[in-house]
C-alpha positions in Angstrom: 22.2 40.6 308.3 22.1 40.2 304.5 18.5 38.2 304.8 16.9 40.3 307.2 16.3 43.5 305.0 14.8 41.4 302.2 12.5 39.6 304.9 11.6 42.7 306.5 10.8 44.4 302.9 9.1 41.7 302.2 6.8 41.7 305.4 6.2 45.6 304.8 4.8 44.6 301.2 3.0 41.8 302.8 1.2 44.2 305.1 0.3 46.7 303.1 -1.1 44.7 300.5 -3.4 43.4 303.3 -4.4 46.3 304.5 -5.1 47.6 301.4 -7.4 44.8 300.9 -9.2 44.7 303.9 -10.0 48.9 303.3 -11.0 47.8 300.1 -13.7 44.8 301.3 -14.7 47.5 303.9 -15.3 50.1 301.1 -17.3 48.2 299.3 -19.5 47.1 301.8 -20.4 50.8 303.0 -21.1 51.6 299.0 -23.9 48.4 299.4 -25.4 49.5 302.6 -28.4 50.7 300.7 -28.9 46.5 300.1 -31.6 45.4 301.8 -31.5 42.7 304.4 -32.4 39.1 303.1 -35.9 37.9 303.7 -35.5 35.4 306.7 -37.1 31.9 306.2 -40.9 31.5 307.1 -42.5 29.2 309.4 -44.0 27.9 305.7 -42.4 27.6 302.7 -45.0 26.0 300.9 -44.9 22.8 298.6 -41.4 20.8 299.4 -39.7 20.3 295.7 -36.1 19.1 296.5 -33.1 19.3 298.5 -30.0 20.1 296.5 -26.2 20.0 297.8 -24.3 22.9 296.1 -21.6 25.4 297.2 -22.4 28.6 297.3 -20.1 30.6 294.6 -21.3 34.4 294.7 -23.6 36.9 294.3 -23.4 40.1 292.7 -25.1 43.0 291.1 -27.8 41.7 288.4 -25.5 41.3 285.1 -22.6 42.5 286.6 -20.5 38.9 287.0 -17.1 40.9 288.4 -19.1 43.4 290.9 -19.7 41.1 293.9 -21.8 41.6 297.0 -20.1 41.5 300.2 -23.1 42.4 302.8 -25.7 40.4 304.6 -24.0 37.4 304.6 -23.8 36.9 300.8 -19.8 37.7 300.7 -18.3 34.8 301.1 -18.4 31.2 299.1 -18.9 28.4 300.8 -21.3 24.8 300.9 -24.9 25.5 300.8 -27.7 22.9 301.0 -30.5 24.3 298.7 -34.3 23.8 299.9 -36.6 24.1 297.1 -40.6 24.8 298.1 -43.2 25.6 296.6 -42.7 29.3 297.9 -39.1 30.0 297.0 -35.5 29.0 297.9 -33.8 28.7 301.4 -29.9 29.0 301.3 -28.2 28.1 304.1 -24.9 29.5 303.6 -22.3 28.2 306.2 -21.8 30.1 309.2 -24.4 32.7 308.3 -27.7 33.1 309.0 -30.3 31.1 306.2 -31.8 33.0 303.4 -34.9 33.0 301.7 -35.8 34.1 298.5 -39.6 34.0 298.0 -41.1 33.1 294.3 -42.4 36.1 293.4 -38.4 37.7 293.8 -37.6 35.2 291.3 -36.9 37.1 287.6 -35.1 34.0 286.0 -32.9 30.9 286.6 -30.4 30.4 284.0 -27.1 28.8 283.4 -23.5 30.2 283.1 -19.6 29.7 282.9 -18.1 32.3 284.9 -18.8 35.0 287.5 -15.9 36.3 289.9 -13.4 34.0 290.5 -15.0 31.2 289.2 -14.9 29.6 285.7 -16.3 26.6 284.9 -17.0 24.0 282.1 -20.2 25.7 279.7 -22.8 26.0 281.7 -21.3 24.7 285.2 -23.1 27.4 287.3 -27.0 27.8 288.2 -27.8 31.7 288.5 -30.5 32.7 290.0 -31.7 36.3 289.0 -34.0 37.8 292.0 -34.2 40.8 293.2 -33.2 42.0 296.7 -35.5 44.7 298.1 -35.7 46.9 295.2 -32.2 46.0 293.5 -31.3 43.0 291.3 -28.9 40.8 292.1 -27.3 37.2 290.9 -26.7 34.6 293.0 -24.4 31.8 291.6 -24.3 27.9 292.4 -21.9 25.0 291.7 -23.8 21.6 291.8 -22.6 18.3 291.4 -25.4 17.4 289.2 -27.3 20.5 288.0 -29.8 18.8 286.3 -32.5 18.1 289.2 -31.4 21.7 291.1 -31.7 23.4 287.6 -35.5 21.8 286.9 -36.7 22.4 290.5 -36.0 26.2 290.2 -37.2 26.4 286.2 -40.6 25.0 287.9 -40.7 27.9 290.1 -39.9 30.2 287.2 -43.3 28.0 285.6 -45.1 28.3 288.5 -45.0 32.0 289.0 -45.6 33.2 285.4 -48.7 30.7 286.0 -50.0 31.8 288.8 -49.1 35.6 287.0 -51.3 34.8 283.8 -54.3 33.2 286.1 -54.7 36.9 288.3 -54.5 38.5 285.0 -57.5 36.4 283.8 -59.3 37.2 286.9 
């Protein structure tokens, strides 16, 4: 009998904590309802650049690495196999619908050391800064060998900048 009461107290505390976590997650999703749905993968994504095995870490609001985006399949960490092409990036996250980031929506690609719930060696994360509808978001990826992925993504930025410059001249 002397162990039953503490066990019940612990179970009640755990149940309350779990309930609060679920309510918090749902409240965050309601606050982010204004976010557009990510693009579906088009039939033609352009010239193939490369496939990269990565770990999808998180998507956060742009410039707010502790403000996780939880809607549209972006809320959970998972293995991902990024496909980079001249038209953009396909992000197949396990258990979710594939996400497509058109090259025109990518604002920047850079290296980072931390984001929500993940800290790695200096510059161990690759960040894609992109727009989801009209709102800026940052998606973080962790790759075993980040250099080829970073080079491929950086080439998209250079390509977008080059095409913008050419269209400005004509």
